[in-house]
Each structure stands twice: as C-alpha cells, then as structure tokens.
Steps between C-alpha positions, in 0.01 A plus 500: 500500500378542860629752753720242675681419177551868422637566849743209474621612157530860615692398812744306283540808279581708807774254597647535152499877541708499820830530310343784302417688817860469609604673177289809563726801493460862599224665298632727221441864587276644229337835549458863404771606747772333292307533171535132420242349264413143601450222248411148614552244224391138455718302260387171350653248264372191323146398600471800728760381749644771723860609441640620835876519437560789257744783575487877466673474160206299364261798533467838332229765551384781271312805631304656213739324264820617673726237654544535877776396740376250757579640844342208684476128434392213723388143441449429871151422620314819588192518726160580352197687625194356327123532490323184381167590336250215454194500274185396687262529204201272459671289235786431742276366776544129411878554517524714813682229694757447223548875479567518875742208479685669215552819698597288801779342293638849434487586870688181589769595247556842658843558652543648849555858376200494262180680601148460365135591528205302361234669289175376351272681258129442445228730636777680684877524484630358826869494599618339826667531745535874571877489453740291293621196690747214474280282722405207276249361750312831509488520120382139467225563755375787282502273195300231679250713690513864390427518128179637349206310360431511126416822318603706195855553369639851570840396363662835423347666805671229706838545331477875551421446869802270523718783366361727774600254771855462367587869454668553836683166500870478419692262274352268240122532492278249325133442425407138424147487359296194408175505300298279267317779321486853367473822695133532604443715808125541441517840668358741248697808602785704360728386783598163355863461401603375157800297389657826384452657844645204689794458261590870514515501880694174519757630250537837668558345843713204385260232617537163328182315405488123464175352369353151486200448273272198496329401176377145465145381536307808601305675228271796446163485323525663159264802491211517258388812323652799328770669701490240773859392457728777619816289520722455800450854618121495467223412741435124508187315588646322802598613850871500555778308335421312182147376548227494755191518285315786341198458274687497172383174356828470311735210474793476738819657372844490655640819645852511635643718775520876452724596206655773714675252730797417273525867402538634853737215590724573201502876561599468865754218466284229656377180341172360369391137525176372345370170630257254347417335833467625858694190607815679381452797733720379787799422277461831314482710816810320627675564165431874530661500845803320357533758220481789745779344703726469195483845344798722426513846655650759264536874543629808320517874564291691242645799316206720592178497698257679271170376648422297187458130428816350351523182293720223641656229285686210660753313285665164563842411363387139461225474235393152608342652811195724542465779757185659644516840668293815522470703179487855636574713805400845619804727511386701798661582834172428675362200313594204287783387727424274795 
C-alpha cells in the first residue's frame, strides 16, 4: 500500500469518526483530591468486536477482593494523551515506510481533543515535539522526516521514558509501542530498564500500555557453542531487532517480539496485537485508536489509602463478553491516581 492509499483510507476513517467526536462528553474527574480510582475498560464480544453499549449495572469492581460501589460511570468518548513509540532497529529497516504509514493511520484517527507525541528508539530515545499536540500535520511531518535511522532496540528504556513524559499530563494516558524484536539496548551499563521496572512505573502511575509486535519473516542466526544461547533475555549475535548478522554460523531461527509486551499490556489494561506481516500495521494502528475511543470509564472511592498496591478485579454481568482493564493500583494520596 503506498502513502496515497493510506492517506485516502485514513481520511475516510476520519469522516466516519465525526459523529464520534460529537459524542465526546466532559472528561470524568479522577484524581487524588476526590480519592477516585480510575479504571478504563475495553469490552469485546464475538471475534473481538467492541461492545460499546453496556450500562453501569453490567460492571462490578473488587478492590483486594472486596466489592466496591461505582461512584462514576461513563461510556462517552474520552480524550487520550498518547506517546507512540516506534522501533527503528536494523531488522525493521526494510519496513520503515510501512511502520511510518501505520503510525500515520493512528494520527489520522485522532479526535480533536486527543494529544500525542511521536517517539522512536534506536541508538537514542527521541520523542517529538517538545509538548503534546493535537496538530495532526505536525505529527505526520515528524513521522515522515524526523525519525531515527536504524540501531539497537532499547525497548524498556523507551517505555520508561514514555512514562516520564506522561507523568504531568491529566486524564487517560497511553503508551503505544511497536517493535519487531526483543529488548536489546546494547548499552552495557546498570542504567538499563527491565520489563519489571517499566511495568511497575506504568502500574503505579496508571499509564495504559498498548503494544504491537511484528513476527513474520525476520529471523536470528542460531548461536553455536556452549552457553551461546541465552534465550530472549540474552545477548544475541545481531545488532538490533531480530537479526542483523553476527558471526554465529548457525541456522536461522524464528524469534518473535519481546515476551514482555503482552504482559505489560495485560497488567495496565491495554491490548497486545501480534502481526505476521508489516502490511497489517496501518489497520492495526487504526484499530488501537478505535479501541481507545470506545472504552468505559469507571471509578470508585477506596476504603483506605495505605500506600500499597491493591489488586483490581473487573466483573461483567454478561459472561459472553470479555473485559480488559488494569490489574492493580497504588492506594496513595500522591501516586497511582491520575
């Protein structure tokens, strides 16, 4: 698909979203001042189709196993503040244009109140512009002219940096990360962030992580020699992503995206999509935007703020549907509530 086709399809999607924009209501007031814990939920039915028309009575929430009274409920479209993080590893280089077009489809699907910044991770972690913006043209210009060249894959460092940039923002905050490989910063220091580090911060600050992983045709040479294979968390022979060389002499083996992606998405209430072809990127990015615009906003007042992580369990009265929402929150006056 060329850029012209993507732009035409995205423009048509924007026209379809006009009635959605008209439905945008006042943003629910979550925050430490009124001690309301925010839960954003995605509900799907058969074949993953979104279910947008449930009522307050269809939901129930447990805090550490204790049923709570919902003090807030909304199924109106709520604005999002999002950082899009794009993998610029060496193995992605043949698909850079498709990657850019995919992110462009998300930008075209943004509603007027949505705000975004564009990030890329390779030799550096670069996030532009300096402030969140609703200017689609500015964001598309960054995608077409401002992304990095190929390099390694500092995946969890990039997600952690995304959390930093979202801390002072209000409302529903989202990181949308795309990668075709495992975390591989190639910076041999003690300053690299792990999946555990990134997940902990995202959970504590109620930041939702959506992830898109690309598997498919790229492979990594199988190492030769005792101790050479250290698994997904070990040091590979290639440079960035899922390939790139290395004098291993082994046969090519398939290696999927980082196993931490579905874990952090599930923990924070986001979603994970694994693709077999980069040609599906544009439709998947657009699908993520559609999901974000059809989430339910729920809230309850906790019994106590003890500074600890609490388990959240979301129940649906209708068993034929499935709900995704964050699993925990930090019961603190200063953190864990947006």
